[in-house]
Biopython code that builds the backbone (N, CA, C, O; Angstrom):
import numpy as np
from Bio.PDB.StructureBuilder import StructureBuilder

atoms = [
    (1, "MET", "N", (108.833, 131.548, -90.690)),
    (1, "MET", "CA", (109.483, 130.309, -90.325)),
    (1, "MET", "C", (110.885, 130.626, -89.819)),
    (1, "MET", "O", (111.658, 131.301, -90.498)),
    (2, "THR", "N", (111.201, 130.149, -88.653)),
    (2, "THR", "CA", (112.522, 130.351, -88.084)),
    (2, "THR", "C", (113.254, 129.026, -88.049)),
    (2, "THR", "O", (112.739, 128.039, -87.522)),
    (3, "ALA", "N", (114.444, 129.000, -88.603)),
    (3, "ALA", "CA", (115.228, 127.768, -88.652)),
    (3, "ALA", "C", (116.215, 127.733, -87.501)),
    (3, "ALA", "O", (116.811, 128.754, -87.158)),
    (4, "THR", "N", (116.387, 126.584, -86.913)),
    (4, "THR", "CA", (117.423, 126.419, -85.912)),
    (4, "THR", "C", (118.718, 126.108, -86.636)),
    (4, "THR", "O", (118.709, 125.820, -87.832)),
    (5, "THR", "N", (119.831, 126.164, -85.919)),
    (5, "THR", "CA", (121.140, 125.929, -86.530)),
    (5, "THR", "C", (121.220, 124.562, -87.188)),
    (5, "THR", "O", (121.843, 124.427, -88.241)),
    (6, "SER", "N", (120.606, 123.543, -86.593)),
    (6, "SER", "CA", (120.685, 122.192, -87.147)),
    (6, "SER", "C", (119.870, 122.038, -88.425)),
    (6, "SER", "O", (120.070, 121.070, -89.159)),
    (7, "GLU", "N", (118.948, 122.974, -88.714)),
    (7, "GLU", "CA", (118.122, 122.884, -89.906)),
    (7, "GLU", "C", (118.704, 123.640, -91.100)),
    (7, "GLU", "O", (118.172, 123.543, -92.206)),
    (8, "VAL", "N", (119.773, 124.380, -90.894)),
    (8, "VAL", "CA", (120.358, 125.193, -91.962)),
    (8, "VAL", "C", (121.498, 124.422, -92.615)),
    (8, "VAL", "O", (122.395, 123.923, -91.936)),
    (9, "THR", "N", (121.451, 124.332, -93.945)),
    (9, "THR", "CA", (122.484, 123.638, -94.700)),
    (9, "THR", "C", (123.248, 124.652, -95.542)),
    (9, "THR", "O", (122.646, 125.387, -96.324)),
    (10, "SER", "N", (124.564, 124.698, -95.390)),
    (10, "SER", "CA", (125.399, 125.554, -96.237)),
    (10, "SER", "C", (125.590, 124.865, -97.572)),
    (10, "SER", "O", (125.882, 123.670, -97.631)),
    (11, "VAL", "N", (125.425, 125.622, -98.638)),
    (11, "VAL", "CA", (125.483, 125.019, -99.965)),
    (11, "VAL", "C", (126.638, 125.591, -100.778)),
    (11, "VAL", "O", (127.559, 124.858, -101.138)),
    (12, "GLY", "N", (126.603, 126.885, -101.074)),
    (12, "GLY", "CA", (127.678, 127.533, -101.819)),
    (12, "GLY", "C", (127.734, 127.176, -103.285)),
    (12, "GLY", "O", (128.810, 127.210, -103.881)),
    (13, "THR", "N", (126.597, 126.831, -103.890)),
    (13, "THR", "CA", (126.579, 126.469, -105.306)),
    (13, "THR", "C", (125.955, 127.580, -106.148)),
    (13, "THR", "O", (125.052, 128.274, -105.681)),
    (14, "PRO", "N", (126.423, 127.755, -107.379)),
    (14, "PRO", "CA", (125.835, 128.752, -108.268)),
    (14, "PRO", "C", (124.385, 128.404, -108.610)),
    (14, "PRO", "O", (124.041, 127.235, -108.784)),
    (15, "VAL", "N", (123.543, 129.433, -108.703)),
    (15, "VAL", "CA", (122.137, 129.259, -109.069)),
    (15, "VAL", "C", (121.743, 130.342, -110.060)),
    (15, "VAL", "O", (122.395, 131.381, -110.166)),
    (16, "GLY", "N", (120.674, 130.078, -110.774)),
    (16, "GLY", "CA", (120.088, 131.093, -111.642)),
    (16, "GLY", "C", (118.933, 131.744, -110.907)),
    (16, "GLY", "O", (118.144, 131.059, -110.256)),
    (17, "VAL", "N", (118.827, 133.063, -111.006)),
    (17, "VAL", "CA", (117.747, 133.789, -110.345)),
    (17, "VAL", "C", (117.028, 134.641, -111.383)),
    (17, "VAL", "O", (117.654, 135.384, -112.138)),
    (18, "ARG", "N", (115.708, 134.521, -111.410)),
    (18, "ARG", "CA", (114.896, 135.361, -112.299)),
    (18, "ARG", "C", (114.274, 136.469, -111.458)),
    (18, "ARG", "O", (113.706, 136.217, -110.395)),
    (19, "PHE", "N", (114.391, 137.704, -111.954)),
    (19, "PHE", "CA", (113.909, 138.873, -111.225)),
    (19, "PHE", "C", (112.744, 139.529, -111.952)),
    (19, "PHE", "O", (112.621, 139.436, -113.173)),
    (20, "SER", "N", (111.892, 140.198, -111.176)),
    (20, "SER", "CA", (110.797, 140.997, -111.733)),
    (20, "SER", "C", (111.387, 142.282, -112.312)),
    (20, "SER", "O", (112.546, 142.602, -112.047)),
    (21, "PRO", "N", (110.607, 143.020, -113.096)),
    (21, "PRO", "CA", (111.094, 144.308, -113.597)),
    (21, "PRO", "C", (111.450, 145.287, -112.469)),
    (21, "PRO", "O", (112.251, 146.199, -112.673)),
    (22, "MET", "N", (110.865, 145.104, -111.298)),
    (22, "MET", "CA", (111.153, 145.965, -110.144)),
    (22, "MET", "C", (112.389, 145.494, -109.372)),
    (22, "MET", "O", (112.807, 146.167, -108.430)),
    (23, "GLY", "N", (112.990, 144.346, -109.749)),
    (23, "GLY", "CA", (114.213, 143.871, -109.130)),
    (23, "GLY", "C", (114.044, 142.855, -108.019)),
    (23, "GLY", "O", (115.024, 142.506, -107.360)),
    (24, "ALA", "N", (112.831, 142.368, -107.790)),
    (24, "ALA", "CA", (112.592, 141.353, -106.752)),
    (24, "ALA", "C", (112.714, 139.953, -107.368)),
    (24, "ALA", "O", (112.302, 139.751, -108.510)),
    (25, "PRO", "N", (113.269, 138.992, -106.637)),
    (25, "PRO", "CA", (113.387, 137.632, -107.181)),
    (25, "PRO", "C", (112.021, 136.965, -107.349)),
    (25, "PRO", "O", (111.153, 137.067, -106.483)),
    (26, "LEU", "N", (111.852, 136.279, -108.484)),
    (26, "LEU", "CA", (110.616, 135.558, -108.783)),
    (26, "LEU", "C", (110.800, 134.050, -108.685)),
    (26, "LEU", "O", (109.890, 133.334, -108.267)),
    (27, "ALA", "N", (111.985, 133.566, -109.073)),
    (27, "ALA", "CA", (112.247, 132.127, -109.087)),
    (27, "ALA", "C", (113.753, 131.880, -109.035)),
    (27, "ALA", "O", (114.560, 132.725, -109.421)),
    (28, "VAL", "N", (114.102, 130.683, -108.541)),
    (28, "VAL", "CA", (115.498, 130.274, -108.434)),
    (28, "VAL", "C", (115.643, 128.913, -109.111)),
    (28, "VAL", "O", (114.870, 127.994, -108.838)),
    (29, "ARG", "N", (116.638, 128.784, -109.998)),
    (29, "ARG", "CA", (116.940, 127.489, -110.611)),
    (29, "ARG", "C", (118.063, 126.849, -109.814)),
    (29, "ARG", "O", (119.187, 127.350, -109.780)),
    (30, "HIS", "N", (117.734, 125.709, -109.159)),
    (30, "HIS", "CA", (118.715, 125.001, -108.334)),
    (30, "HIS", "C", (118.470, 123.503, -108.430)),
    (30, "HIS", "O", (117.330, 123.047, -108.342)),
    (31, "ASP", "N", (119.531, 122.750, -108.608)),
    (31, "ASP", "CA", (119.467, 121.289, -108.613)),
    (31, "ASP", "C", (118.491, 120.759, -109.658)),
    (31, "ASP", "O", (117.776, 119.787, -109.415)),
    (32, "GLY", "N", (118.468, 121.408, -110.826)),
    (32, "GLY", "CA", (117.618, 120.963, -111.921)),
    (32, "GLY", "C", (116.143, 121.273, -111.756)),
    (32, "GLY", "O", (115.320, 120.767, -112.517)),
    (33, "ARG", "N", (115.791, 122.098, -110.773)),
    (33, "ARG", "CA", (114.393, 122.440, -110.521)),
    (33, "ARG", "C", (114.232, 123.957, -110.498)),
    (33, "ARG", "O", (115.180, 124.703, -110.251)),
    (34, "ILE", "N", (113.005, 124.384, -110.762)),
    (34, "ILE", "CA", (112.645, 125.786, -110.623)),
    (34, "ILE", "C", (111.901, 125.934, -109.302)),
    (34, "ILE", "O", (110.858, 125.313, -109.095)),
    (35, "TRP", "N", (112.441, 126.756, -108.416)),
    (35, "TRP", "CA", (111.848, 127.034, -107.107)),
    (35, "TRP", "C", (111.192, 128.401, -107.193)),
    (35, "TRP", "O", (111.874, 129.410, -107.372)),
    (36, "VAL", "N", (109.871, 128.440, -107.066)),
    (36, "VAL", "CA", (109.113, 129.683, -107.199)),
    (36, "VAL", "C", (109.094, 130.419, -105.859)),
    (36, "VAL", "O", (108.842, 129.816, -104.815)),
    (37, "VAL", "N", (109.357, 131.708, -105.897)),
    (37, "VAL", "CA", (109.291, 132.540, -104.693)),
    (37, "VAL", "C", (107.820, 132.774, -104.365)),
    (37, "VAL", "O", (107.067, 133.281, -105.197)),
    (38, "VAL", "N", (107.411, 132.401, -103.141)),
    (38, "VAL", "CA", (105.987, 132.444, -102.780)),
    (38, "VAL", "C", (105.666, 133.452, -101.680)),
    (38, "VAL", "O", (104.490, 133.674, -101.394)),
    (39, "GLU", "N", (106.640, 134.054, -101.071)),
    (39, "GLU", "CA", (106.430, 135.038, -99.999)),
    (39, "GLU", "C", (107.275, 136.266, -100.293)),
    (39, "GLU", "O", (108.126, 136.247, -101.183)),
    (40, "ASP", "N", (107.036, 137.336, -99.542)),
    (40, "ASP", "CA", (107.884, 138.520, -99.667)),
    (40, "ASP", "C", (109.320, 138.164, -99.288)),
    (40, "ASP", "O", (109.557, 137.397, -98.355)),
    (41, "SER", "N", (110.248, 138.720, -100.011)),
    (41, "SER", "CA", (111.666, 138.433, -99.797)),
    (41, "SER", "C", (112.312, 139.528, -98.961)),
    (41, "SER", "O", (111.827, 140.658, -98.904)),
    (42, "VAL", "N", (113.420, 139.169, -98.314)),
    (42, "VAL", "CA", (114.198, 140.122, -97.523)),
    (42, "VAL", "C", (115.491, 140.409, -98.283)),
    (42, "VAL", "O", (116.177, 139.493, -98.736)),
    (43, "HIS", "N", (115.809, 141.685, -98.415)),
    (43, "HIS", "CA", (116.959, 142.116, -99.210)),
    (43, "HIS", "C", (117.875, 142.973, -98.347)),
    (43, "HIS", "O", (117.406, 143.870, -97.646)),
    (44, "TRP", "N", (119.181, 142.704, -98.390)),
    (44, "TRP", "CA", (120.131, 143.520, -97.639)),
    (44, "TRP", "C", (121.502, 143.439, -98.279)),
    (44, "TRP", "O", (121.757, 142.623, -99.164)),
    (45, "PHE", "N", (122.381, 144.314, -97.801)),
    (45, "PHE", "CA", (123.774, 144.347, -98.240)),
    (45, "PHE", "C", (124.675, 144.206, -97.027)),
    (45, "PHE", "O", (124.343, 144.674, -95.938)),
    (46, "ALA", "N", (125.807, 143.565, -97.217)),
    (46, "ALA", "CA", (126.846, 143.469, -96.190)),
    (46, "ALA", "C", (128.138, 143.977, -96.811)),
    (46, "ALA", "O", (128.234, 144.120, -98.030)),
    (47, "ARG", "N", (129.105, 144.244, -95.991)),
    (47, "ARG", "CA", (130.393, 144.749, -96.475)),
    (47, "ARG", "C", (131.423, 143.633, -96.538)),
    (47, "ARG", "O", (131.537, 142.824, -95.618)),
    (48, "ASP", "N", (132.172, 143.598, -97.635)),
    (48, "ASP", "CA", (133.263, 142.648, -97.814)),
    (48, "ASP", "C", (134.560, 143.317, -97.389)),
    (48, "ASP", "O", (134.782, 144.490, -97.689)),
    (49, "SER", "N", (135.401, 142.593, -96.706)),
    (49, "SER", "CA", (136.714, 143.130, -96.341)),
    (49, "SER", "C", (137.683, 142.826, -97.484)),
    (49, "SER", "O", (138.536, 141.945, -97.374)),
    (50, "TRP", "N", (137.536, 143.566, -98.575)),
    (50, "TRP", "CA", (138.301, 143.298, -99.788)),
    (50, "TRP", "C", (139.804, 143.388, -99.555)),
    (50, "TRP", "O", (140.576, 142.729, -100.251)),
    (51, "TRP", "N", (140.223, 144.185, -98.597)),
    (51, "TRP", "CA", (141.655, 144.317, -98.323)),
    (51, "TRP", "C", (142.246, 143.025, -97.772)),
    (51, "TRP", "O", (143.459, 142.828, -97.836)),
    (52, "GLU", "N", (141.399, 142.130, -97.224)),
    (52, "GLU", "CA", (141.879, 140.841, -96.722)),
    (52, "GLU", "C", (141.814, 139.746, -97.786)),
    (52, "GLU", "O", (142.537, 138.754, -97.696)),
    (53, "THR", "N", (140.962, 139.914, -98.785)),
    (53, "THR", "CA", (140.774, 138.870, -99.789)),
    (53, "THR", "C", (141.422, 139.189, -101.137)),
    (53, "THR", "O", (141.632, 138.282, -101.943)),
    (54, "ARG", "N", (141.738, 140.445, -101.396)),
    (54, "ARG", "CA", (142.366, 140.843, -102.653)),
    (54, "ARG", "C", (143.606, 141.673, -102.343)),
    (54, "ARG", "O", (143.610, 142.458, -101.394)),
    (55, "ARG", "N", (144.639, 141.506, -103.125)),
    (55, "ARG", "CA", (145.884, 142.241, -102.863)),
    (55, "ARG", "C", (145.766, 143.710, -103.229)),
    (55, "ARG", "O", (146.257, 144.564, -102.491)),
    (56, "THR", "N", (145.129, 144.025, -104.344)),
    (56, "THR", "CA", (144.982, 145.418, -104.751)),
    (56, "THR", "C", (143.582, 145.633, -105.309)),
    (56, "THR", "O", (142.900, 144.695, -105.721)),
    (57, "ALA", "N", (143.184, 146.875, -105.310)),
    (57, "ALA", "CA", (141.919, 147.268, -105.913)),
    (57, "ALA", "C", (142.224, 148.178, -107.093)),
    (57, "ALA", "O", (142.545, 149.351, -106.901)),
    (58, "PRO", "N", (142.130, 147.655, -108.308)),
    (58, "PRO", "CA", (142.437, 148.468, -109.485)),
    (58, "PRO", "C", (141.544, 149.709, -109.559)),
    (58, "PRO", "O", (140.367, 149.655, -109.202)),
    (59, "VAL", "N", (142.097, 150.804, -110.016)),
    (59, "VAL", "CA", (141.366, 152.058, -110.160)),
    (59, "VAL", "C", (140.242, 151.865, -111.171)),
    (59, "VAL", "O", (140.450, 151.316, -112.252)),
    (60, "GLY", "N", (139.052, 152.324, -110.803)),
    (60, "GLY", "CA", (137.917, 152.288, -111.712)),
    (60, "GLY", "C", (137.265, 150.936, -111.887)),
    (60, "GLY", "O", (136.449, 150.768, -112.794)),
    (61, "ILE", "N", (137.597, 149.956, -111.041)),
    (61, "ILE", "CA", (137.061, 148.607, -111.201)),
    (61, "ILE", "C", (135.592, 148.499, -110.798)),
    (61, "ILE", "O", (134.889, 147.609, -111.277)),
    (62, "GLY", "N", (135.124, 149.376, -109.937)),
    (62, "GLY", "CA", (133.724, 149.329, -109.514)),
    (62, "GLY", "C", (133.604, 149.057, -108.026)),
    (62, "GLY", "O", (134.548, 149.263, -107.263)),
    (63, "ASN", "N", (132.444, 148.597, -107.631)),
    (63, "ASN", "CA", (132.129, 148.363, -106.230)),
    (63, "ASN", "C", (132.786, 147.075, -105.736)),
    (63, "ASN", "O", (132.459, 145.986, -106.209)),
    (64, "LEU", "N", (133.705, 147.199, -104.793)),
    (64, "LEU", "CA", (134.409, 146.033, -104.255)),
    (64, "LEU", "C", (133.960, 145.653, -102.852)),
    (64, "LEU", "O", (134.483, 144.692, -102.287)),
    (65, "VAL", "N", (133.026, 146.363, -102.284)),
    (65, "VAL", "CA", (132.714, 146.126, -100.873)),
    (65, "VAL", "C", (131.298, 145.640, -100.591)),
    (65, "VAL", "O", (131.073, 145.037, -99.541)),
    (66, "ASP", "N", (130.353, 145.868, -101.459)),
    (66, "ASP", "CA", (128.969, 145.495, -101.175)),
    (66, "ASP", "C", (128.652, 144.077, -101.640)),
    (66, "ASP", "O", (128.746, 143.767, -102.827)),
    (67, "ILE", "N", (128.276, 143.220, -100.691)),
    (67, "ILE", "CA", (127.797, 141.878, -100.990)),
    (67, "ILE", "C", (126.273, 141.939, -100.889)),
    (67, "ILE", "O", (125.731, 142.325, -99.853)),
    (68, "GLU", "N", (125.597, 141.563, -101.950)),
    (68, "GLU", "CA", (124.131, 141.624, -101.984)),
    (68, "GLU", "C", (123.543, 140.289, -101.548)),
    (68, "GLU", "O", (124.022, 139.232, -101.961)),
    (69, "TYR", "N", (122.514, 140.333, -100.722)),
    (69, "TYR", "CA", (121.830, 139.133, -100.233)),
    (69, "TYR", "C", (120.324, 139.235, -100.458)),
    (69, "TYR", "O", (119.741, 140.319, -100.415)),
    (70, "TRP", "N", (119.715, 138.085, -100.698)),
    (70, "TRP", "CA", (118.263, 137.937, -100.689)),
    (70, "TRP", "C", (117.933, 136.692, -99.875)),
    (70, "TRP", "O", (118.567, 135.651, -100.049)),
    (71, "ARG", "N", (116.953, 136.790, -98.997)),
    (71, "ARG", "CA", (116.402, 135.613, -98.314)),
    (71, "ARG", "C", (115.010, 135.426, -98.890)),
    (71, "ARG", "O", (114.152, 136.298, -98.753)),
    (72, "VAL", "N", (114.784, 134.278, -99.539)),
    (72, "VAL", "CA", (113.530, 134.014, -100.238)),
    (72, "VAL", "C", (112.875, 132.748, -99.706)),
    (72, "VAL", "O", (113.555, 131.793, -99.333)),
    (73, "GLN", "N", (111.544, 132.752, -99.675)),
    (73, "GLN", "CA", (110.751, 131.579, -99.327)),
    (73, "GLN", "C", (110.306, 130.965, -100.654)),
    (73, "GLN", "O", (109.666, 131.638, -101.463)),
    (74, "VAL", "N", (110.641, 129.688, -100.883)),
    (74, "VAL", "CA", (110.411, 129.072, -102.192)),
    (74, "VAL", "C", (109.772, 127.697, -102.060)),
    (74, "VAL", "O", (109.841, 127.046, -101.017)),
    (75, "LYS", "N", (109.138, 127.275, -103.177)),
    (75, "LYS", "CA", (108.588, 125.921, -103.318)),
    (75, "LYS", "C", (108.837, 125.462, -104.748)),
    (75, "LYS", "O", (108.749, 126.270, -105.672)),
    (76, "PRO", "N", (109.150, 124.170, -104.953)),
    (76, "PRO", "CA", (109.301, 123.669, -106.321)),
    (76, "PRO", "C", (107.959, 123.322, -106.958)),
    (76, "PRO", "O", (107.864, 123.216, -108.180)),
    (77, "SER", "N", (106.917, 123.145, -106.139)),
    (77, "SER", "CA", (105.564, 122.872, -106.625)),
    (77, "SER", "C", (104.573, 123.307, -105.557)),
    (77, "SER", "O", (104.956, 123.565, -104.416)),
    (78, "ALA", "N", (103.303, 123.388, -105.924)),
    (78, "ALA", "CA", (102.283, 123.884, -104.995)),
    (78, "ALA", "C", (102.150, 123.025, -103.743)),
    (78, "ALA", "O", (101.855, 123.554, -102.672)),
    (79, "ASN", "N", (102.360, 121.713, -103.848)),
    (79, "ASN", "CA", (102.182, 120.808, -102.713)),
    (79, "ASN", "C", (103.458, 120.567, -101.910)),
    (79, "ASN", "O", (103.433, 119.843, -100.915)),
    (80, "ALA", "N", (104.550, 121.153, -102.322)),
    (80, "ALA", "CA", (105.840, 120.922, -101.658)),
    (80, "ALA", "C", (105.964, 121.778, -100.396)),
    (80, "ALA", "O", (105.247, 122.763, -100.217)),
    (81, "ALA", "N", (106.887, 121.374, -99.535)),
    (81, "ALA", "CA", (107.154, 122.119, -98.309)),
    (81, "ALA", "C", (107.872, 123.431, -98.638)),
    (81, "ALA", "O", (108.644, 123.508, -99.594)),
    (82, "LEU", "N", (107.609, 124.439, -97.844)),
    (82, "LEU", "CA", (108.242, 125.735, -97.990)),
    (82, "LEU", "C", (109.687, 125.653, -97.513)),
    (82, "LEU", "O", (109.966, 125.102, -96.448)),
    (83, "ARG", "N", (110.602, 126.205, -98.304)),
    (83, "ARG", "CA", (112.034, 126.242, -97.951)),
    (83, "ARG", "C", (112.495, 127.687, -97.973)),
    (83, "ARG", "O", (111.896, 128.532, -98.639)),
    (84, "THR", "N", (113.556, 127.962, -97.244)),
    (84, "THR", "CA", (114.148, 129.300, -97.227)),
    (84, "THR", "C", (115.539, 129.213, -97.841)),
    (84, "THR", "O", (116.387, 128.454, -97.372)),
    (85, "PHE", "N", (115.768, 129.994, -98.892)),
    (85, "PHE", "CA", (117.068, 130.084, -99.541)),
    (85, "PHE", "C", (117.680, 131.441, -99.195)),
    (85, "PHE", "O", (116.995, 132.463, -99.216)),
    (86, "THR", "N", (118.967, 131.441, -98.881)),
    (86, "THR", "CA", (119.724, 132.684, -98.764)),
    (86, "THR", "C", (120.637, 132.757, -99.979)),
    (86, "THR", "O", (121.488, 131.891, -100.183)),
    (87, "LEU", "N", (120.451, 133.795, -100.780)),
    (87, "LEU", "CA", (121.213, 133.992, -102.012)),
    (87, "LEU", "C", (122.230, 135.100, -101.798)),
    (87, "LEU", "O", (121.963, 136.068, -101.086)),
    (88, "ARG", "N", (123.405, 134.957, -102.421)),
    (88, "ARG", "CA", (124.489, 135.928, -102.256)),
    (88, "ARG", "C", (125.099, 136.262, -103.612)),
    (88, "ARG", "O", (125.290, 135.389, -104.458)),
    (89, "LEU", "N", (125.401, 137.543, -103.799)),
    (89, "LEU", "CA", (126.111, 138.005, -104.990)),
    (89, "LEU", "C", (127.340, 138.776, -104.528)),
    (89, "LEU", "O", (127.226, 139.856, -103.948)),
    (90, "GLU", "N", (128.523, 138.208, -104.793)),
    (90, "GLU", "CA", (129.790, 138.817, -104.390)),
    (90, "GLU", "C", (130.085, 140.042, -105.255)),
    (90, "GLU", "O", (129.595, 140.138, -106.381)),
    (91, "PRO", "N", (130.885, 140.982, -104.736)),
    (91, "PRO", "CA", (131.285, 142.124, -105.558)),
    (91, "PRO", "C", (131.962, 141.658, -106.851)),
    (91, "PRO", "O", (132.797, 140.754, -106.844)),
    (92, "LEU", "N", (131.590, 142.278, -107.924)),
    (92, "LEU", "CA", (132.112, 142.020, -109.265)),
    (92, "LEU", "C", (131.689, 140.671, -109.849)),
    (92, "LEU", "O", (132.058, 140.360, -110.981)),
    (93, "ALA", "N", (130.926, 139.867, -109.111)),
    (93, "ALA", "CA", (130.474, 138.570, -109.629)),
    (93, "ALA", "C", (129.242, 138.767, -110.498)),
    (93, "ALA", "O", (128.493, 139.729, -110.327)),
    (94, "GLU", "N", (129.042, 137.850, -111.427)),
    (94, "GLU", "CA", (127.852, 137.872, -112.269)),
    (94, "GLU", "C", (126.932, 136.703, -111.953)),
    (94, "GLU", "O", (125.836, 136.610, -112.507)),
    (95, "GLN", "N", (127.360, 135.818, -111.078)),
    (95, "GLN", "CA", (126.615, 134.598, -110.752)),
    (95, "GLN", "C", (126.145, 134.642, -109.304)),
    (95, "GLN", "O", (126.940, 134.886, -108.396)),
    (96, "TRP", "N", (124.848, 134.406, -109.088)),
    (96, "TRP", "CA", (124.316, 134.290, -107.741)),
    (96, "TRP", "C", (124.717, 132.951, -107.169)),
    (96, "TRP", "O", (124.850, 131.970, -107.900)),
    (97, "VAL", "N", (124.911, 132.908, -105.844)),
    (97, "VAL", "CA", (125.289, 131.686, -105.142)),
    (97, "VAL", "C", (124.223, 131.398, -104.093)),
    (97, "VAL", "O", (123.772, 132.295, -103.381)),
    (98, "LEU", "N", (123.827, 130.124, -104.011)),
    (98, "LEU", "CA", (122.920, 129.681, -102.954)),
    (98, "LEU", "C", (123.760, 129.436, -101.727)),
    (98, "LEU", "O", (124.476, 128.438, -101.653)),
    (99, "GLU", "N", (123.685, 130.334, -100.761)),
    (99, "GLU", "CA", (124.528, 130.243, -99.570)),
    (99, "GLU", "C", (123.989, 129.218, -98.573)),
    (99, "GLU", "O", (124.745, 128.383, -98.077)),
    (100, "THR", "N", (122.688, 129.275, -98.274)),
    (100, "THR", "CA", (122.100, 128.321, -97.321)),
    (100, "THR", "C", (120.678, 127.947, -97.742)),
    (100, "THR", "O", (119.992, 128.680, -98.454)),
    (101, "ILE", "N", (120.275, 126.771, -97.265)),
    (101, "ILE", "CA", (118.892, 126.285, -97.397)),
    (101, "ILE", "C", (118.418, 125.924, -95.998)),
    (101, "ILE", "O", (119.131, 125.255, -95.251)),
    (102, "SER", "N", (117.230, 126.359, -95.647)),
    (102, "SER", "CA", (116.654, 125.949, -94.365)),
    (102, "SER", "C", (115.187, 125.633, -94.549)),
    (102, "SER", "O", (114.509, 125.267, -93.589)),
]
sb = StructureBuilder()
sb.init_structure("model")
sb.init_model(0)
sb.init_chain("A")
sb.init_seg("    ")
for serial, (resi, resn, name, xyz) in enumerate(atoms, 1):
    if name == "N":
        sb.init_residue(resn, " ", resi, " ")
    sb.init_atom(name, np.array(xyz, "f"), 0.0, 1.0, " ", f" {name:<3s}", serial, name[0])
structure = sb.get_structure()
């Protein structure tokens, strides 16, 4: 499924993500519902320009540059329409964010 620009909604809200033992997302908790992942997911990393967003990088703090993303195809129930969620995990964050819905 390919979304056009008008079909993509930016959200930016925290979500809960359940992962398999192999590290793939199984379900997303958003807006009081459980959205089950029903298709293969796409996983990638992007680089954060931490020097523009943070004044200093403390020694030994960990990874400050890799932003983790997952694009998942989800449904809240078997009869519901398929939706695409883009999930983001910022460096040093512990909470996944729902970046877009299409």
